[in-house]
N, CA, C and O atoms as a Tinker XYZ file with bonds, in Angstrom:
   456  protein
     1  N     73.972000  113.495000   87.123000    73     2
     2  CA    75.107000  113.358000   86.654000    64     1     3
     3  C     75.919000  111.832000   87.314000    63     2     4     5
     4  O     76.460000  110.875000   86.760000    81     3
     5  N     75.678000  112.190000   88.698000    73     3     6
     6  CA    76.185000  111.113000   89.602000    64     5     7
     7  C     75.528000  109.798000   89.334000    63     6     8     9
     8  O     76.168000  108.748000   89.370000    81     7
     9  N     74.231000  109.854000   89.061000    73     7    10
    10  CA    73.512000  108.411000   88.531000    64     9    11
    11  C     73.994000  107.948000   87.555000    63    10    12    13
    12  O     73.950000  106.720000   87.493000    81    11
    13  N     74.619000  108.660000   86.444000    73    11    14
    14  CA    75.210000  108.134000   85.234000    64    13    15
    15  C     76.533000  107.296000   85.710000    63    14    16    17
    16  O     76.770000  106.198000   85.206000    81    15
    17  N     77.305000  107.818000   86.615000    73    15    18
    18  CA    78.618000  107.271000   87.044000    64    17    19
    19  C     78.541000  106.048000   87.681000    63    18    20    21
    20  O     79.396000  105.164000   87.619000    81    19
    21  N     77.328000  106.007000   88.396000    73    19    22
    22  CA    76.792000  104.580000   89.301000    64    21    23
    23  C     76.354000  103.338000   88.130000    63    22    24    25
    24  O     76.624000  102.148000   88.290000    81    23
    25  N     75.757000  103.802000   87.153000    73    23    26
    26  CA    75.283000  102.946000   86.287000    64    25    27
    27  C     76.300000  102.558000   85.411000    63    26    28    29
    28  O     76.115000  101.496000   84.816000    81    27
    29  N     77.419000  103.227000   85.175000    73    27    30
    30  CA    78.654000  102.663000   84.397000    64    29    31
    31  C     79.045000  101.326000   84.713000    63    30    32    33
    32  O     78.983000  100.912000   85.870000    81    31
    33  N     79.409000  100.684000   83.845000    73    31    34
    34  CA    80.083000   99.178000   84.139000    64    33    35
    35  C     81.431000   99.505000   84.703000    63    34    36    37
    36  O     82.169000  100.330000   84.164000    81    35
    37  N     81.753000   98.841000   85.811000    73    35    38
    38  CA    83.247000   98.832000   86.311000    64    37    39
    39  C     84.109000   98.176000   85.602000    63    38    40    41
    40  O     83.911000   96.984000   85.367000    81    39
    41  N     85.257000   98.852000   85.114000    73    39    42
    42  CA    86.174000   98.308000   84.202000    64    41    43
    43  C     87.039000   97.234000   84.884000    63    42    44    45
    44  O     87.553000   96.322000   84.236000    81    43
    45  N     87.178000   97.368000   86.174000    73    43    46
    46  CA    87.954000   96.593000   87.051000    64    45    47
    47  C     87.273000   95.409000   87.514000    63    46    48    49
    48  O     86.068000   95.470000   87.756000    81    47
    49  N     87.930000   94.323000   87.664000    73    47    50
    50  CA    87.156000   93.193000   88.279000    64    49    51
    51  C     86.618000   93.500000   89.542000    63    50    52    53
    52  O     87.414000   93.959000   90.361000    81    51
    53  N     85.438000   93.349000   89.888000    73    51    54
    54  CA    84.950000   93.587000   91.196000    64    53    55
    55  C     85.493000   92.695000   92.271000    63    54    56    57
    56  O     85.678000   91.495000   92.071000    81    55
    57  N     85.769000   93.339000   93.516000    73    55    58
    58  CA    86.381000   92.481000   94.607000    64    57    59
    59  C     85.236000   91.823000   95.456000    63    58    60    61
    60  O     84.305000   92.483000   95.919000    81    59
    61  N     85.367000   90.595000   95.609000    73    59    62
    62  CA    84.527000   90.048000   96.532000    64    61    63
    63  C     85.237000   89.265000   97.673000    63    62    64    65
    64  O     86.362000   88.803000   97.482000    81    63
    65  N     84.547000   89.104000   98.931000    73    63    66
    66  CA    84.908000   88.294000   99.898000    64    65    67
    67  C     84.654000   86.790000   99.593000    63    66    68    69
    68  O     83.696000   86.378000   98.939000    81    67
    69  N     85.712000   85.953000  100.194000    73    67    70
    70  CA    85.514000   84.564000   99.952000    64    69    71
    71  C     84.300000   84.022000  100.737000    63    70    72    73
    72  O     84.236000   84.231000  101.948000    81    71
    73  N     83.413000   83.390000  100.146000    73    71    74
    74  CA    82.325000   82.798000  100.926000    64    73    75
    75  C     81.122000   83.666000  101.117000    63    74    76    77
    76  O     80.082000   83.247000  101.625000    81    75
    77  N     81.304000   84.923000  100.682000    73    75    78
    78  CA    80.148000   86.068000  100.928000    64    77    79
    79  C     79.781000   86.836000   99.567000    63    78    80    81
    80  O     80.692000   87.229000   98.838000    81    79
    81  N     78.634000   87.014000   99.284000    73    79    82
    82  CA    78.228000   87.663000   97.981000    64    81    83
    83  C     78.386000   89.207000   98.160000    63    82    84    85
    84  O     78.131000   89.612000   99.295000    81    83
    85  N     78.754000   90.116000   97.258000    73    83    86
    86  CA    78.771000   91.466000   97.489000    64    85    87
    87  C     80.103000   91.969000   97.135000    63    86    88    89
    88  O     81.092000   91.237000   97.132000    81    87
    89  N     80.131000   93.192000   96.842000    73    87    90
    90  CA    81.473000   93.827000   96.583000    64    89    91
    91  C     82.179000   94.376000   97.872000    63    90    92    93
    92  O     81.600000   94.934000   98.804000    81    91
    93  N     83.470000   94.139000   97.778000    73    91    94
    94  CA    84.281000   94.704000   98.923000    64    93    95
    95  C     85.022000   96.035000   98.698000    63    94    96    97
    96  O     85.817000   96.086000   97.760000    81    95
    97  N     84.855000   96.974000   99.376000    73    95    98
    98  CA    85.434000   98.340000   99.342000    64    97    99
    99  C     87.003000   98.087000   99.287000    63    98   100   101
   100  O     87.527000   97.314000  100.089000    81    99
   101  N     87.738000   98.762000   98.318000    73    99   102
   102  CA    89.148000   98.360000   98.242000    64   101   103
   103  C     89.801000   99.323000   99.191000    63   102   104   105
   104  O     91.012000   99.215000   99.382000    81   103
   105  N     89.126000  100.231000   99.787000    73   103   106
   106  CA    89.792000  101.104000  100.823000    64   105   107
   107  C     89.757000  100.638000  102.334000    63   106   108   109
   108  O     90.747000  100.517000  103.055000    81   107
   109  N     88.553000  100.420000  102.655000    73   107   110
   110  CA    88.241000   99.633000  104.038000    64   109   111
   111  C     88.171000   98.327000  104.358000    63   110   112   113
   112  O     88.269000   97.789000  105.461000    81   111
   113  N     87.926000   97.700000  102.899000    73   111   114
   114  CA    88.062000   96.146000  102.959000    64   113   115
   115  C     86.733000   95.694000  103.601000    63   114   116   117
   116  O     86.689000   94.523000  103.981000    81   115
   117  N     85.748000   96.398000  103.754000    73   115   118
   118  CA    84.302000   95.960000  104.095000    64   117   119
   119  C     83.314000   95.687000  103.187000    63   118   120   121
   120  O     83.431000   96.257000  102.102000    81   119
   121  N     82.317000   94.925000  103.353000    73   119   122
   122  CA    81.196000   94.674000  102.342000    64   121   123
   123  C     80.615000   95.951000  102.042000    63   122   124   125
   124  O     80.469000   96.733000  102.982000    81   123
   125  N     80.247000   96.304000  100.849000    73   123   126
   126  CA    79.574000   97.489000  100.540000    64   125   127
   127  C     78.104000   97.194000  100.209000    63   126   128   129
   128  O     77.861000   96.619000   99.148000    81   127
   129  N     77.033000   97.567000  101.095000    73   127   130
   130  CA    75.737000   97.571000  100.784000    64   129   131
   131  C     75.474000   98.264000   99.524000    63   130   132   133
   132  O     76.280000   99.070000   99.057000    81   131
   133  N     74.248000   97.937000   98.906000    73   131   134
   134  CA    73.880000   98.662000   97.614000    64   133   135
   135  C     73.553000   99.986000   98.036000    63   134   136   137
   136  O     73.736000  100.906000   97.239000    81   135
   137  N     73.051000  100.237000   99.281000    73   135   138
   138  CA    72.762000  101.673000   99.540000    64   137   139
   139  C     73.874000  102.600000   99.882000    63   138   140   141
   140  O     73.768000  103.811000  100.078000    81   139
   141  N     74.970000  101.866000   99.928000    73   139   142
   142  CA    76.321000  102.782000  100.358000    64   141   143
   143  C     77.310000  102.578000   99.162000    63   142   144   145
   144  O     78.492000  102.842000   99.380000    81   143
   145  N     76.965000  102.155000   97.980000    73   143   146
   146  CA    77.943000  102.133000   96.860000    64   145   147
   147  C     78.087000  103.207000   96.068000    63   146   148   149
   148  O     77.077000  103.661000   95.529000    81   147
   149  N     79.381000  103.828000   95.840000    73   147   150
   150  CA    79.520000  104.928000   95.208000    64   149   151
   151  C     80.654000  104.550000   94.168000    63   150   152   153
   152  O     81.588000  103.845000   94.551000    81   151
   153  N     80.599000  104.957000   92.993000    73   151   154
   154  CA    81.669000  104.624000   91.984000    64   153   155
   155  C     82.661000  105.883000   91.975000    63   154   156   157
   156  O     82.271000  107.042000   91.834000    81   155
   157  N     83.879000  105.531000   92.131000    73   155   158
   158  CA    84.963000  106.643000   92.054000    64   157   159
   159  C     85.945000  106.495000   90.806000    63   158   160   161
   160  O     86.444000  105.440000   90.415000    81   159
   161  N     86.107000  107.672000   90.300000    73   159   162
   162  CA    87.282000  107.723000   89.116000    64   161   163
   163  C     88.571000  107.686000   89.763000    63   162   164   165
   164  O     89.010000  108.628000   90.423000    81   163
   165  N     89.182000  106.585000   89.569000    73   163   166
   166  CA    90.637000  106.615000   90.155000    64   165   167
   167  C     91.470000  107.741000   89.522000    63   166   168   169
   168  O     92.343000  108.190000   90.264000    81   167
   169  N     91.384000  108.232000   88.421000    73   167   170
   170  CA    91.842000  109.446000   87.858000    64   169   171
   171  C     90.592000  110.248000   87.611000    63   170   172   173
   172  O     89.752000  109.765000   86.852000    81   171
   173  N     90.365000  111.490000   88.202000    73   171   174
   174  CA    89.221000  112.314000   88.062000    64   173   175
   175  C     88.884000  112.614000   86.609000    63   174   176   177
   176  O     89.737000  113.036000   85.828000    81   175
   177  N     87.687000  112.398000   86.284000    73   175   178
   178  CA    87.281000  112.697000   84.736000    64   177   179
   179  C     87.639000  113.870000   84.201000    63   178   180   181
   180  O     87.790000  113.972000   82.984000    81   179
   181  N     87.838000  115.012000   85.125000    73   179   182
   182  CA    88.429000  116.303000   84.633000    64   181   183
   183  C     89.740000  116.298000   84.393000    63   182   184   185
   184  O     90.231000  117.295000   83.864000    81   183
   185  N     90.593000  115.141000   84.742000    73   183   186
   186  CA    91.731000  114.895000   84.410000    64   185   187
   187  C     92.076000  113.720000   83.404000    63   186   188   189
   188  O     93.167000  113.157000   83.317000    81   187
   189  N     91.021000  113.477000   82.715000    73   187   190
   190  CA    91.027000  112.410000   81.647000    64   189   191
   191  C     90.841000  111.004000   82.108000    63   190   192   193
   192  O     91.031000  110.110000   81.283000    81   191
   193  N     90.453000  110.668000   83.462000    73   191   194
   194  CA    90.243000  109.486000   83.929000    64   193   195
   195  C     88.878000  108.716000   83.351000    63   194   196   197
   196  O     87.831000  109.309000   83.089000    81   195
   197  N     89.068000  107.439000   83.222000    73   195   198
   198  CA    87.917000  106.705000   82.690000    64   197   199
   199  C     87.584000  105.519000   83.562000    63   198   200   201
   200  O     86.416000  105.131000   83.540000    81   199
   201  N     88.364000  104.959000   84.245000    73   199   202
   202  CA    88.358000  103.792000   85.051000    64   201   203
   203  C     87.733000  104.242000   86.382000    63   202   204   205
   204  O     88.037000  105.267000   86.992000    81   203
   205  N     86.784000  103.296000   86.758000    73   203   206
   206  CA    86.072000  103.650000   88.236000    64   205   207
   207  C     86.139000  102.423000   88.960000    63   206   208   209
   208  O     86.301000  101.350000   88.378000    81   207
   209  N     86.020000  102.526000   90.239000    73   207   210
   210  CA    85.860000  101.383000   91.320000    64   209   211
   211  C     84.777000  101.878000   92.296000    63   210   212   213
   212  O     84.547000  103.008000   92.727000    81   211
   213  N     84.195000  100.716000   92.510000    73   211   214
   214  CA    83.109000  101.133000   93.788000    64   213   215
   215  C     83.651000  101.132000   94.955000    63   214   216   217
   216  O     84.552000  100.331000   95.203000    81   215
   217  N     83.215000  102.006000   95.862000    73   215   218
   218  CA    83.744000  102.294000   97.131000    64   217   219
   219  C     82.482000  102.506000   98.133000    63   218   220   221
   220  O     81.386000  102.849000   97.690000    81   219
   221  N     82.691000  102.301000   99.374000    73   219   222
   222  CA    81.688000  102.862000  100.365000    64   221   223
   223  C     81.718000  104.204000  100.200000    63   222   224   225
   224  O     82.772000  104.808000  100.002000    81   223
   225  N     80.330000  104.886000  100.282000    73   223   226
   226  CA    80.185000  106.287000  100.147000    64   225   227
   227  C     80.982000  106.978000  100.936000    63   226   228   229
   228  O     81.609000  107.930000  100.469000    81   227
   229  N     81.111000  106.572000  102.442000    73   227   230
   230  CA    81.976000  107.289000  103.397000    64   229   231
   231  C     83.345000  107.305000  102.921000    63   230   232   233
   232  O     83.997000  108.343000  103.034000    81   231
   233  N     83.825000  106.321000  102.427000    73   231   234
   234  CA    85.307000  106.250000  102.038000    64   233   235
   235  C     85.539000  107.213000  100.724000    63   234   236   237
   236  O     86.513000  107.958000  100.613000    81   235
   237  N     84.591000  107.094000   99.838000    73   235   238
   238  CA    84.587000  108.126000   98.710000    64   237   239
   239  C     84.599000  109.532000   99.166000    63   238   240   241
   240  O     85.516000  110.272000   98.809000    81   239
   241  N     83.669000  109.943000   99.912000    73   239   242
   242  CA    83.643000  111.482000  100.439000    64   241   243
   243  C     84.822000  111.662000  101.213000    63   242   244   245
   244  O     85.337000  112.778000  101.155000    81   243
   245  N     85.389000  110.741000  101.972000    73   243   246
   246  CA    86.769000  111.058000  102.705000    64   245   247
   247  C     87.783000  111.355000  101.703000    63   246   248   249
   248  O     88.541000  112.317000  101.824000    81   247
   249  N     87.816000  110.555000  100.723000    73   247   250
   250  CA    89.002000  110.723000   99.630000    64   249   251
   251  C     88.880000  112.096000   98.960000    63   250   252   253
   252  O     89.932000  112.678000   98.699000    81   251
   253  N     87.660000  112.704000   98.638000    73   251   254
   254  CA    87.535000  113.926000   98.062000    64   253   255
   255  C     87.629000  114.922000   99.144000    63   254   256   257
   256  O     87.910000  116.089000   98.873000    81   255
   257  N     87.404000  114.526000  100.388000    73   255   258
   258  CA    87.598000  115.850000  101.301000    64   257   259
   259  C     88.993000  115.954000  101.781000    63   258   260   261
   260  O     89.296000  116.892000  102.518000    81   259
   261  N     89.933000  115.005000  101.399000    73   259   262
   262  CA    91.317000  115.122000  101.791000    64   261   263
   263  C     92.249000  115.463000  100.593000    63   262   264   265
   264  O     93.309000  116.045000  100.824000    81   263
   265  N     91.878000  115.104000   99.243000    73   263   266
   266  CA    92.754000  115.412000   98.186000    64   265   267
   267  C     92.073000  116.336000   97.148000    63   266   268   269
   268  O     90.858000  116.332000   96.951000    81   267
   269  N     92.896000  117.072000   96.547000    73   267   270
   270  CA    92.387000  118.041000   95.321000    64   269   271
   271  C     92.421000  116.787000   94.107000    63   270   272   273
   272  O     92.976000  115.699000   94.261000    81   271
   273  N     91.746000  117.198000   92.981000    73   271   274
   274  CA    91.587000  116.573000   91.876000    64   273   275
   275  C     93.136000  116.250000   91.210000    63   274   276   277
   276  O     93.470000  115.216000   90.632000    81   275
   277  N     93.907000  117.368000   91.456000    73   275   278
   278  CA    95.270000  117.186000   90.761000    64   277   279
   279  C     95.966000  116.184000   91.574000    63   278   280   281
   280  O     96.593000  115.341000   90.932000    81   279
   281  N     95.991000  116.088000   92.996000    73   279   282
   282  CA    96.568000  115.184000   93.687000    64   281   283
   283  C     96.186000  113.740000   93.375000    63   282   284   285
   284  O     96.985000  112.827000   93.168000    81   283
   285  N     94.780000  113.653000   93.370000    73   283   286
   286  CA    94.366000  112.178000   92.964000    64   285   287
   287  C     94.706000  111.790000   91.585000    63   286   288   289
   288  O     94.880000  110.588000   91.389000    81   287
   289  N     94.833000  112.618000   90.584000    73   287   290
   290  CA    95.427000  112.312000   89.350000    64   289   291
   291  C     96.857000  111.937000   89.349000    63   290   292   293
   292  O     97.254000  110.875000   88.868000    81   291
   293  N     97.578000  112.766000   89.860000    73   291   294
   294  CA    99.038000  112.548000   89.951000    64   293   295
   295  C     99.630000  111.601000   90.834000    63   294   296   297
   296  O    100.548000  110.874000   90.454000    81   295
   297  N     99.078000  111.552000   92.205000    73   295   298
   298  CA    99.739000  110.892000   93.177000    64   297   299
   299  C     98.845000  109.708000   93.801000    63   298   300   301
   300  O     99.368000  108.665000   94.196000    81   299
   301  N     97.505000  109.935000   93.857000    73   299   302
   302  CA    96.823000  108.864000   94.577000    64   301   303
   303  C     95.685000  108.316000   93.704000    63   302   304   305
   304  O     94.495000  108.351000   94.019000    81   303
   305  N     96.166000  107.828000   92.619000    73   303   306
   306  CA    95.319000  107.097000   91.602000    64   305   307
   307  C     95.083000  105.571000   91.614000    63   306   308   309
   308  O     94.680000  104.986000   90.608000    81   307
   309  N     95.359000  104.911000   92.837000    73   307   310
   310  CA    95.070000  103.520000   93.194000    64   309   311
   311  C     94.734000  103.430000   94.397000    63   310   312   313
   312  O     95.022000  104.335000   95.180000    81   311
   313  N     94.064000  102.337000   94.786000    73   311   314
   314  CA    93.585000  102.270000   96.200000    64   313   315
   315  C     94.840000  102.181000   97.178000    63   314   316   317
   316  O     94.910000  102.825000   98.225000    81   315
   317  N     95.816000  101.316000   96.722000    73   315   318
   318  CA    96.919000  101.155000   97.557000    64   317   319
   319  C     97.676000  102.433000   97.879000    63   318   320   321
   320  O     98.162000  102.531000   99.006000    81   319
   321  N     97.845000  103.538000   96.903000    73   319   322
   322  CA    98.484000  104.634000   97.448000    64   321   323
   323  C     97.638000  105.570000   98.333000    63   322   324   325
   324  O     98.089000  106.315000   99.204000    81   323
   325  N     96.324000  105.421000   97.977000    73   323   326
   326  CA    95.441000  106.157000   98.946000    64   325   327
   327  C     95.433000  105.564000  100.455000    63   326   328   329
   328  O     95.381000  106.268000  101.464000    81   327
   329  N     95.484000  104.362000  100.438000    73   327   330
   330  CA    95.534000  103.678000  101.984000    64   329   331
   331  C     96.829000  103.865000  102.476000    63   330   332   333
   332  O     96.994000  103.768000  103.692000    81   331
   333  N     97.720000  104.100000  101.791000    73   331   334
   334  CA    99.225000  104.326000  102.348000    64   333   335
   335  C     99.450000  105.924000  103.146000    63   334   336   337
   336  O    100.350000  106.263000  103.914000    81   335
   337  N     98.432000  106.609000  102.707000    73   335   338
   338  CA    98.530000  108.019000  103.198000    64   337   339
   339  C     98.140000  108.051000  104.649000    63   338   340   341
   340  O     97.127000  107.458000  105.018000    81   339
   341  N     98.777000  108.612000  105.352000    73   339   342
   342  CA    98.665000  108.824000  107.051000    64   341   343
   343  C     97.125000  109.310000  107.354000    63   342   344   345
   344  O     96.482000  108.759000  108.247000    81   343
   345  N     96.611000  110.290000  106.624000    73   343   346
   346  CA    95.193000  110.694000  107.173000    64   345   347
   347  C     94.345000  109.712000  106.757000    63   346   348   349
   348  O     93.395000  109.521000  107.516000    81   347
   349  N     94.418000  108.837000  105.502000    73   347   350
   350  CA    93.563000  107.937000  105.137000    64   349   351
   351  C     93.536000  106.712000  106.025000    63   350   352   353
   352  O     92.537000  106.040000  106.282000    81   351
   353  N     94.904000  106.492000  106.506000    73   351   354
   354  CA    95.159000  105.375000  107.534000    64   353   355
   355  C     94.199000  105.566000  108.835000    63   354   356   357
   356  O     93.459000  104.706000  109.313000    81   355
   357  N     94.357000  106.686000  109.219000    73   355   358
   358  CA    93.672000  107.362000  110.566000    64   357   359
   359  C     91.995000  106.754000  110.224000    63   358   360   361
   360  O     91.374000  105.902000  110.860000    81   359
   361  N     91.643000  107.374000  109.245000    73   359   362
   362  CA    90.230000  107.138000  108.639000    64   361   363
   363  C     90.040000  105.668000  108.727000    63   362   364   365
   364  O     89.237000  105.167000  109.513000    81   363
   365  N     90.772000  104.991000  107.927000    73   363   366
   366  CA    90.595000  103.497000  107.660000    64   365   367
   367  C     90.414000  102.693000  109.230000    63   366   368   369
   368  O     89.449000  102.020000  109.592000    81   367
   369  N     91.316000  102.920000  109.787000    73   367   370
   370  CA    91.342000  102.502000  111.321000    64   369   371
   371  C     90.087000  102.657000  111.978000    63   370   372   373
   372  O     89.520000  101.707000  112.516000    81   371
   373  N     89.613000  103.860000  111.956000    73   371   374
   374  CA    88.373000  104.292000  112.515000    64   373   375
   375  C     87.075000  103.798000  111.922000    63   374   376   377
   376  O     86.134000  103.500000  112.657000    81   375
   377  N     87.013000  103.715000  110.760000    73   375   378
   378  CA    85.845000  103.087000  109.724000    64   377   379
   379  C     85.723000  101.544000  109.846000    63   378   380   381
   380  O     84.655000  100.932000  109.818000    81   379
   381  N     86.831000  101.051000  109.970000    73   379   382
   382  CA    86.636000   99.535000  110.019000    64   381   383
   383  C     85.885000   99.052000  111.310000    63   382   384   385
   384  O     85.331000   97.953000  111.326000    81   383
   385  N     85.879000   99.851000  112.335000    73   383   386
   386  CA    85.017000   99.372000  113.474000    64   385   387
   387  C     83.666000   99.753000  113.410000    63   386   388   389
   388  O     82.921000   99.548000  114.369000    81   387
   389  N     83.221000  100.364000  112.228000    73   387   390
   390  CA    81.663000  100.586000  112.077000    64   389   391
   391  C     80.921000   99.603000  111.204000    63   390   392   393
   392  O     81.542000   99.087000  110.275000    81   391
   393  N     79.783000   99.325000  111.387000    73   391   394
   394  CA    79.023000   98.449000  110.512000    64   393   395
   395  C     78.989000   98.714000  109.087000    63   394   396   397
   396  O     79.051000   99.894000  108.742000    81   395
   397  N     78.903000   97.828000  108.218000    73   395   398
   398  CA    78.994000   98.084000  106.761000    64   397   399
   399  C     78.175000   99.303000  106.135000    63   398   400   401
   400  O     78.627000  100.062000  105.277000    81   399
   401  N     76.876000   99.374000  106.709000    73   399   402
   402  CA    76.011000  100.451000  106.150000    64   401   403
   403  C     76.302000  101.565000  107.013000    63   402   404   405
   404  O     75.437000  102.428000  106.858000    81   403
   405  N     77.261000  101.927000  107.946000    73   403   406
   406  CA    77.510000  103.065000  108.548000    64   405   407
   407  C     77.792000  104.424000  107.629000    63   406   408   409
   408  O     78.718000  104.382000  106.819000    81   407
   409  N     77.056000  105.530000  107.749000    73   407   410
   410  CA    77.624000  106.664000  107.061000    64   409   411
   411  C     77.233000  107.861000  107.956000    63   410   412   413
   412  O     76.259000  108.003000  108.695000    81   411
   413  N     78.371000  108.761000  107.651000    73   411   414
   414  CA    78.454000  110.045000  108.578000    64   413   415
   415  C     78.825000  111.071000  107.503000    63   414   416   417
   416  O     79.501000  110.676000  106.553000    81   415
   417  N     78.467000  112.281000  107.564000    73   415   418
   418  CA    78.934000  113.277000  106.849000    64   417   419
   419  C     80.363000  113.535000  106.958000    63   418   420   421
   420  O     80.799000  113.390000  108.100000    81   419
   421  N     81.104000  113.838000  106.175000    73   419   422
   422  CA    82.466000  114.099000  105.782000    64   421   423
   423  C     82.896000  115.648000  105.780000    63   422   424   425
   424  O     82.316000  116.292000  104.906000    81   423
   425  N     83.645000  116.260000  106.446000    73   423   426
   426  CA    84.065000  117.628000  106.324000    64   425   427
   427  C     85.225000  117.825000  105.444000    63   426   428   429
   428  O     86.125000  116.986000  105.405000    81   427
   429  N     85.245000  118.822000  104.785000    73   427   430
   430  CA    86.386000  119.016000  103.826000    64   429   431
   431  C     87.729000  119.502000  104.722000    63   430   432   433
   432  O     87.713000  120.254000  105.697000    81   431
   433  N     88.904000  118.846000  104.099000    73   431   434
   434  CA    89.966000  119.431000  104.852000    64   433   435
   435  C     90.327000  120.855000  104.876000    63   434   436   437
   436  O     90.114000  121.465000  103.828000    81   435
   437  N     90.881000  121.574000  105.963000    73   435   438
   438  CA    91.201000  122.843000  105.878000    64   437   439
   439  C     92.077000  123.344000  105.053000    63   438   440   441
   440  O     92.017000  124.536000  104.749000    81   439
   441  N     93.265000  122.316000  104.434000    73   439   442
   442  CA    94.092000  122.649000  103.545000    64   441   443
   443  C     93.718000  122.705000  102.175000    63   442   444   445
   444  O     94.486000  123.266000  101.394000    81   443
   445  N     92.449000  122.112000  101.685000    73   443   446
   446  CA    91.946000  122.287000  100.600000    64   445   447
   447  C     91.066000  123.655000  100.375000    63   446   448   449
   448  O     90.201000  123.927000  101.207000    81   447
   449  N     91.266000  124.429000   99.358000    73   447   450
   450  CA    90.564000  125.689000   99.192000    64   449   451
   451  C     89.456000  125.445000   98.222000    63   450   452   453
   452  O     89.676000  124.910000   97.136000    81   451
   453  N     88.317000  125.815000   98.582000    73   451   454
   454  CA    86.962000  125.443000   97.597000    64   453   455
   455  C     87.367000  126.354000   96.315000    63   454   456
   456  O     86.636000  126.386000   95.325000    81   455
């Protein structure tokens, strides 16, 4: 199922850095290597979302570790609102110092019940 998501065309205009080829993650603003590219539904599919945007895999995992699907659908359905959340801000500051291809497992937030 995840493979189908990655194969879908992105409905939003891809973000590129000037003078460089490749997609830029709208969360951490680093280039996304093909091996770390994940498609994220801005509004979860279970809540009727259709639009996706490519993110770094680590950024995508962090979003889902911090927020429930309801929160993503109602409050955090744009890159800007996600970036403005204090916990995401801490994560972004940390991950910006890492190389583009960096990946580390992300743990679920204790406030989200499985």
